[in-house]
C-alpha positions as CSV (number, residue, x, y, z in Angstrom):
1,M,25.0,-36.1,-14.0
2,S,27.1,-35.3,-11.0
3,N,28.0,-31.8,-12.2
4,V,24.3,-30.6,-12.1
5,R,23.7,-28.1,-9.3
6,F,20.3,-27.6,-7.8
7,P,19.9,-24.0,-6.8
8,V,17.6,-23.2,-3.9
9,P,14.7,-20.9,-4.5
10,L,15.9,-17.3,-4.4
11,E,14.0,-14.2,-3.4
12,R,15.1,-10.7,-4.3
13,E,13.4,-7.3,-4.2
14,E,13.6,-5.2,-7.3
15,P,11.9,-1.9,-8.2
16,P,9.1,-2.4,-10.8
17,G,10.1,-1.6,-14.4
18,A,12.8,-2.3,-16.9
19,G,15.6,-1.8,-14.4
20,A,14.9,-5.2,-12.8
21,V,15.1,-7.1,-16.1
22,P,18.9,-7.4,-16.5
23,A,19.3,-8.8,-13.0
24,A,16.5,-11.3,-13.5
25,R,17.9,-12.3,-16.9
26,R,21.4,-12.9,-15.4
27,V,19.9,-15.2,-12.7
28,V,18.0,-17.2,-15.3
29,M,21.1,-17.6,-17.4
30,A,23.3,-18.5,-14.4
31,I,20.9,-21.2,-13.5
32,V,20.9,-22.7,-17.1
33,R,24.6,-22.4,-17.4
34,G,25.2,-23.8,-13.9
35,W,23.2,-26.8,-14.7
36,G,25.3,-27.4,-17.8
37,V,22.3,-27.7,-20.1
38,P,23.6,-28.8,-23.5
39,L,22.5,-25.7,-25.6
40,S,24.5,-24.1,-28.4
41,E,25.7,-20.6,-27.9
42,T,23.0,-19.4,-30.3
43,A,20.3,-21.1,-28.4
44,L,21.6,-19.7,-25.1
45,E,21.6,-16.2,-26.6
46,E,18.0,-16.7,-27.9
47,L,16.9,-18.1,-24.5
48,E,18.4,-15.0,-22.8
49,L,16.5,-12.7,-25.2
50,C,13.2,-14.5,-24.7
51,A,13.7,-14.5,-20.9
52,S,14.4,-10.7,-21.1
53,E,11.2,-10.1,-23.1
54,V,8.9,-12.2,-21.0
55,I,10.3,-10.8,-17.7
56,A,10.1,-7.2,-19.0
57,N,6.5,-7.7,-20.0
58,A,5.6,-9.0,-16.5
59,L,7.5,-6.2,-14.6
60,V,6.8,-3.3,-16.9
61,H,3.2,-3.9,-17.8
62,T,1.9,-4.9,-14.4
63,G,4.2,-2.8,-12.1
64,E,3.9,-5.8,-9.8
65,R,6.0,-8.7,-8.7
66,C,6.6,-11.7,-11.0
67,V,7.8,-15.2,-10.3
68,V,10.3,-16.8,-12.7
69,T,10.6,-20.6,-12.7
70,V,13.3,-22.3,-14.8
71,S,13.1,-26.1,-15.3
72,W,15.0,-28.7,-17.3
73,C,13.6,-32.1,-18.2
74,S,13.0,-34.4,-21.1
75,G,15.5,-32.6,-23.4
76,R,14.1,-29.1,-22.9
77,V,14.5,-26.0,-20.8
78,R,11.3,-24.3,-19.8
79,V,11.0,-20.7,-18.4
80,E,7.8,-19.6,-16.9
81,V,6.9,-16.1,-15.7
82,A,3.9,-15.7,-13.5
83,D,2.4,-12.2,-12.9
84,Q,-0.8,-10.6,-12.0
85,G,-1.5,-9.3,-15.5
86,A,-4.2,-10.0,-18.0
87,E,-4.0,-12.2,-21.1
88,P,-0.8,-11.4,-23.2
89,R,-1.3,-10.0,-26.6
90,V,0.9,-10.5,-29.6
91,K,0.9,-7.1,-31.3
92,V,1.4,-6.0,-34.9
93,C,3.6,-2.9,-34.5
94,E,4.3,0.0,-36.8
95,E,7.7,-0.3,-38.4
96,E,9.0,2.7,-36.5
97,A,7.8,1.5,-33.1
98,T,10.5,1.0,-30.5
99,S,8.6,-1.5,-28.4
100,G,5.8,-4.0,-28.6
101,R,7.6,-6.9,-30.4
102,G,8.5,-9.0,-27.3
103,L,6.1,-11.8,-27.8
104,L,6.7,-11.8,-31.6
105,L,10.4,-12.5,-30.8
106,V,9.5,-15.2,-28.3
107,E,7.1,-16.8,-30.9
108,A,9.9,-16.7,-33.6
109,L,12.8,-17.9,-31.5
110,A,11.5,-20.4,-28.9
111,Q,10.6,-24.0,-29.9
112,A,7.2,-23.5,-28.1
113,W,5.5,-20.9,-26.1
114,G,2.2,-20.1,-24.6
115,W,0.3,-18.9,-21.6
116,Y,-2.3,-20.0,-19.1
117,P,-4.5,-18.2,-16.7
118,T,-4.0,-18.5,-12.9
119,Q,-6.2,-17.4,-10.1
120,A,-4.0,-14.3,-9.6
121,G,-3.2,-13.5,-13.2
122,K,-1.3,-15.6,-15.8
123,V,1.8,-17.6,-16.6
124,V,3.7,-17.0,-19.8
125,W,6.1,-19.8,-20.7
126,F,8.6,-20.8,-23.5
127,E,10.8,-23.8,-24.1
128,Y,14.1,-24.5,-25.8
129,P,15.2,-28.0,-26.8
130,E,18.7,-29.3,-25.9
131,T,21.2,-29.1,-28.7
132,T,22.1,-32.7,-27.9
133,E,20.1,-35.4,-26.2
134,A,21.1,-36.0,-22.6
135,P,19.3,-37.9,-19.8
136,C,17.1,-35.8,-17.6
137,P,18.7,-35.3,-14.2
138,T,17.0,-36.4,-11.1
139,R,17.3,-35.4,-7.5
140,G,17.6,-39.0,-6.3
141,W,14.0,-39.5,-5.1
142,G,12.3,-40.1,-8.4
143,T,11.7,-36.6,-9.5
144,A,12.6,-36.0,-13.1
145,V,12.5,-32.3,-13.1
146,V,15.2,-29.8,-12.2
147,A,13.7,-26.5,-11.3
148,A,14.7,-23.2,-9.7
149,T,12.2,-20.5,-8.7
150,V,13.2,-16.8,-8.5
151,R,10.7,-14.4,-7.0
152,W,11.0,-10.8,-8.1
153,F,9.1,-8.5,-5.8
154,A,8.2,-5.0,-7.0
155,V,8.9,-2.4,-4.2
156,P,7.6,1.2,-4.3
157,A,10.0,3.6,-6.0
158,S,11.7,6.1,-3.7
159,P,10.0,9.5,-3.8
160,S,12.0,12.0,-5.9
């Protein structure tokens, strides 16, 4: 696959909270689209929504930095979000609630999702299958994973 680009790891400072989510989501989608992953428009929209939800959970609930890793291999795209928070909870929300359904959406839309603990917190991940089968790209030295890591650092908000 000669048209596959391998982005270098990116680091960017963002204030904690929901304001950082759109920028992080755009980077994730630029990576997936830049790689030319064969996903339908519907799958791309769902992947974007899932990325938004998982990144928002990490930034809003911890108020700390998160690390977003996007990988593509063996017919699937995987997004992982590492943060310093505790075990994620899938909530049952009141009908009128305006938040709290993020992981329910991820559970409903992604092919697979889960989480695992780390020494500093946890990683929440989800996967999407390619719409069509394509060979997994390699970097030429035997690695069969394409990955990009974006580090989102929370910086203190300016005093008002």
